C-alpha positions in Angstrom: -41.7 195.5 105.5 -44.4 195.6 108.2 -43.9 193.6 111.4 -47.5 192.5 111.5 -50.9 192.9 109.8 -54.4 192.9 111.1 -56.7 190.1 109.8 -60.0 189.6 111.7 -61.3 186.0 112.2 -64.5 187.3 110.7 -62.8 187.4 107.4 -63.7 183.8 106.8 -67.4 184.1 107.6 -68.0 187.8 106.8 -69.2 189.3 103.5 -65.7 189.8 102.2 -64.6 186.3 102.7 -67.8 184.9 101.3 -67.5 187.0 98.2 -64.0 185.8 97.6 -64.8 182.2 98.3 -67.6 182.4 95.8 -65.0 183.4 93.2 -62.9 180.3 93.8 -60.0 179.0 95.8 -57.4 181.1 94.0 -59.4 184.3 94.7 -59.5 183.5 98.4 -55.8 182.8 98.6 -54.9 185.9 96.7 -57.2 188.0 98.8 -55.6 186.8 102.1 -52.2 187.3 100.6 -52.9 190.9 99.6 -53.7 191.8 103.2 -50.6 190.0 104.7 -48.1 190.4 101.9 -44.5 191.3 103.0 -44.6 194.0 100.3 -47.8 195.6 101.6 -48.2 198.8 103.5 -50.9 200.0 105.9 -52.6 201.9 103.1 -53.4 198.8 101.0 -52.0 200.6 98.0 -48.6 199.3 97.0 -46.3 198.0 94.2 -46.8 194.3 93.6 -45.8 192.5 90.4 -47.8 189.4 89.7 -44.6 187.3 89.8 -44.4 188.1 93.5 -47.9 186.7 94.1 -47.2 183.6 91.9 -44.0 182.8 93.8 -45.0 183.5 97.4 -48.4 181.9 97.2 -47.3 178.9 95.1 -50.1 179.4 92.7 -47.9 180.0 89.7 -48.5 182.7 87.1 -51.7 181.2 85.8 -53.2 180.7 89.2 -52.1 184.1 90.5 -53.5 185.9 87.5 -56.8 184.0 87.8 -57.1 184.7 91.6 -56.3 188.4 91.2 -58.8 188.8 88.5 -61.5 187.0 90.5 -60.7 189.2 93.5 -61.1 192.3 91.3 -64.5 190.9 90.1 -65.5 190.4 93.7 -64.9 194.1 94.4 -62.0 193.4 96.8 -59.2 195.2 95.0 -58.1 197.0 91.8 -54.9 196.4 89.8 -53.0 198.3 87.2 -50.8 196.2 85.0 -48.8 199.2 83.6 -47.5 200.4 87.0 -47.9 197.0 88.7 -49.7 198.6 91.6 -52.6 197.0 93.6 -55.2 198.8 95.7 -57.2 196.9 98.3 -59.8 199.6 98.7 -60.9 198.9 102.3 -57.6 197.8 103.7 -56.5 201.1 105.2 -59.7 201.3 107.3 -58.9 197.9 108.9 -55.1 198.3 109.2 -55.1 201.9 110.5 -58.5 203.0 111.9 -61.9 204.2 110.8 -60.6 207.8 111.3 -57.8 209.6 113.0 -57.6 212.8 115.0 -55.4 215.6 113.7 -52.9 215.2 116.5 -52.6 211.4 116.0 -49.0 210.6 115.0 -50.3 208.1 112.4 -51.6 211.1 110.4 -48.0 212.0 109.4 -47.2 208.3 108.7 -50.2 208.0 106.4 -49.3 211.1 104.4 -45.6 210.0 104.2 -46.5 206.6 102.9 -48.9 208.1 100.4 -46.3 210.6 99.1 -43.7 207.9 98.6 -45.9 205.7 96.4 -44.9 205.2 92.8 -47.0 206.9 90.2 -50.2 205.0 89.5 -53.9 205.5 88.6 -55.2 205.1 92.2 -53.5 208.1 93.9 -56.3 210.5 93.5 -59.1 208.0 94.3 -57.3 207.0 97.5 -57.0 210.6 98.6 -60.6 211.3 97.8 -61.7 208.3 99.8 -59.5 208.8 102.9 -58.4 212.4 103.0 -61.0 213.5 105.6 -60.8 210.3 107.7 -57.0 210.5 108.0 -56.6 214.3 107.9 -54.5 214.1 104.7 -53.2 217.4 103.4 -51.5 216.8 100.0 -53.3 215.3 97.1 -51.4 213.7 94.2 -52.8 213.4 90.7 -53.2 209.9 89.3 -51.0 208.8 86.5 -52.8 208.1 83.2 -52.5 204.4 82.6 -51.8 203.1 79.1 -54.6 200.7 79.7 -57.7 200.6 81.8 -56.9 199.5 85.3 -58.0 196.1 86.4 -58.6 194.7 82.9 -58.9 190.9 82.8 -55.5 189.3 83.2 -54.9 186.9 80.4 -52.6 184.0 80.1 -49.7 184.0 77.7 -51.5 181.6 75.4 -54.6 183.8 75.3 -52.5 186.9 74.5 -50.8 185.0 71.6 -54.1 183.9 70.2 -55.5 187.4 70.3 -52.4 188.8 68.6 -52.8 186.3 65.8 -56.5 187.2 65.5 -55.6 190.9 65.2 -53.0 190.5 62.5 -54.2 192.8 59.6 -55.3 191.2 56.4 -54.0 192.6 53.1 -56.4 195.3 51.9 -57.9 195.1 48.4 -60.4 197.2 46.4 -61.2 200.8 46.9 -62.2 202.8 49.9 -65.6 201.2 50.0 -64.2 198.0 51.5 -66.4 195.0 52.1 -64.8 192.9 49.4 -63.1 189.6 50.3 -59.4 189.4 49.5 -58.7 188.0 46.0 -55.6 185.9 45.3 -52.9 187.8 43.4 -52.1 186.6 39.9 -48.4 186.0 39.3 -46.8 188.5 36.9 -45.1 186.8 34.0 -43.0 189.8 33.1 -39.4 189.4 34.2 -39.1 193.2 34.6 -41.9 193.4 37.2 -40.6 194.2 40.7 -41.3 191.6 43.3 -44.3 192.2 45.6 -43.5 193.5 49.0 -45.5 192.9 52.2 -44.0 195.9 54.0 -46.7 198.4 54.7 -46.0 202.0 53.9 -45.4 204.4 56.8 -48.8 205.3 58.4 -49.8 208.8 59.4 -51.8 209.7 62.5 -54.9 209.9 60.4 -54.5 206.2 59.4 -54.7 205.0 63.0 -51.1 205.3 64.1 -50.8 206.3 67.8 -48.2 209.1 68.1 -47.9 208.4 71.8 -46.5 204.9 71.2 -42.9 206.0 70.7 -43.1 208.1 73.9 -44.5 205.2 75.8 -41.7 202.9 74.6 -39.2 205.5 75.7 -40.8 205.7 79.1 -40.6 201.9 79.4 -36.9 202.0 78.6 -36.4 204.8 81.2 -38.1 202.7 83.9 -35.7 199.8 83.3 -36.4 196.2 84.0 -36.0 193.7 86.9 -33.2 191.1 86.9 -34.7 187.8 85.4 -35.4 185.1 88.0 -33.3 182.6 86.0 -30.4 185.0 85.6 -26.9 183.4 85.5 -23.6 185.2 85.2 -22.5 185.5 81.5 -19.0 184.4 80.9 -17.9 187.8 79.5 -19.1 189.4 82.7 -17.1 186.9 84.8 -14.0 187.4 82.7 -14.3 191.2 83.1 -14.6 190.7 86.9 -11.4 188.6 87.0 -9.5 191.3 85.1 -10.9 194.1 87.2 -10.2 192.3 90.5 -6.9 190.4 90.1 -7.1 189.5 93.8 -10.2 187.3 93.0 -10.4 183.7 91.9 -13.1 182.1 89.8 -14.8 181.0 93.0 -14.8 184.5 94.3 -16.5 185.7 91.1 -19.2 183.0 91.4 -19.9 183.9 95.1 -20.2 187.6 94.1 -22.6 186.6 91.3 -24.7 184.6 93.8 -24.9 187.6 96.1 -25.7 189.9 93.2 -28.6 187.7 92.0 -30.1 187.1 95.5 -29.9 190.8 96.4 -31.7 192.1 93.3 -34.3 189.3 93.2 -35.2 190.0 96.8 -35.4 193.8 96.3 -38.8 195.3 95.6 -40.0 198.6 94.2 -38.6 200.9 91.5 -35.1 200.5 93.0 -35.1 196.9 91.8 -35.5 198.1 88.1 -32.3 198.9 86.2 -31.7 200.3 82.8 -28.3 198.7 82.3 -27.6 195.5 84.3 -24.1 195.1 82.9 -23.2 198.5 84.4 -24.9 197.5 87.6 -22.7 194.4 87.8 -19.5 196.4 87.2 -20.4 198.7 90.0 -21.2 195.7 92.2 -17.8 194.2 91.5 -16.0 197.5 92.1 -17.8 198.1 95.4 -17.7 194.5 96.6 -16.0 194.3 100.0 -14.3 191.5 101.8 -10.9 190.1 102.5 -8.6 190.3 99.5 -6.0 187.7 99.0 -2.7 189.4 98.3 -0.7 187.9 95.6 2.0 185.6 97.0 5.5 187.1 96.6 7.9 185.2 94.3 9.7 182.5 96.2 13.5 182.4 95.7 14.8 178.9 94.8 16.8 177.1 97.5 20.4 178.0 97.6 22.6 175.7 95.5 19.8 175.0 92.9 20.3 178.1 90.8 21.6 176.0 87.9 18.7 173.6 87.9 15.7 173.9 85.5 12.6 175.7 86.9 11.0 172.2 87.4 14.0 171.0 89.3 14.0 174.1 91.5 10.3 173.5 92.3 11.1 169.9 93.2 14.0 170.9 95.4 11.9 173.6 97.2 9.1 171.0 97.8 11.5 168.5 99.3 12.9 171.2 101.6 9.4 172.2 102.8 8.5 168.6 103.4 11.6 168.0 105.4 11.1 171.2 107.4 7.5 170.3 108.2 8.2 166.6 109.1 11.3 167.1 111.2 12.6 170.7 111.5 15.8 169.5 113.2 16.8 167.5 110.2 15.8 170.2 107.6 18.4 171.0 105.1 19.5 174.5 105.8 20.5 177.1 103.3 24.0 177.2 104.7 24.7 173.5 104.1 23.3 173.8 100.6 25.8 176.6 100.1 
């Protein structure tokens, strides 16, 4: 996290601020946030899920999506939903300098930050824009996004509506098409097989994208973030108690709180896990802190061996009370003998 960011007072009355303000209040808030975000770097090219914007600006998912899209339309930034990477195109010029000399120590810092970036579609354009100004030496190829960068960000309701509109209609007629679907007549024959709505396997020539399975595999390999509303499942807590016999139920709850806060606060690819149950198990095994040794068995007071377990417990409690209230009058083991 950077200690500070540069924002000129001219932002509010300059061309950039005016362009964002013309797009609406959400665009202005998102634009200022992108320059001062705790997740940003000096390049203006960094990993930033929309949930971060929504939470840290208070705009919510709808407001953050709207503000980000309006900032894109104003030419302020670009965003790739697949890699969740944002690029504020002119930010490096203001955060670093117009240009750097080859012996400037910041040249190495720029190259190191660029090299450490996650794969995204903006790597090559950034290098082409700033390589000469910042004396950069190593160019990275941009990742091919599964969708065009900076496409309009839709709300969940809009996406559901679009999915419903794109549901395929049952095809009828020959290859010529153009005929409206006709209602099917019921078959009175008892031996006729029931109609099925399951489409036959499609071949690549019928519009099936052979890359889809590979993309799904890549998604699984990238893992997922811990849900913001995550709570410890009971089975996970029971496993922790069996794994750590020195823990109580309160210890498990405290460990779960630390686990949740740690992973929700973490940013970048390291915050994405393929198996969260395995991550929890490792967390429990590695958890440090004082362990409460199991109390050794307490021998019953002498002279109470023939009493029932409940009677022995009562005798021991009475002896402890006497010892704590007036040690001089405590009943000693010798007298009990």
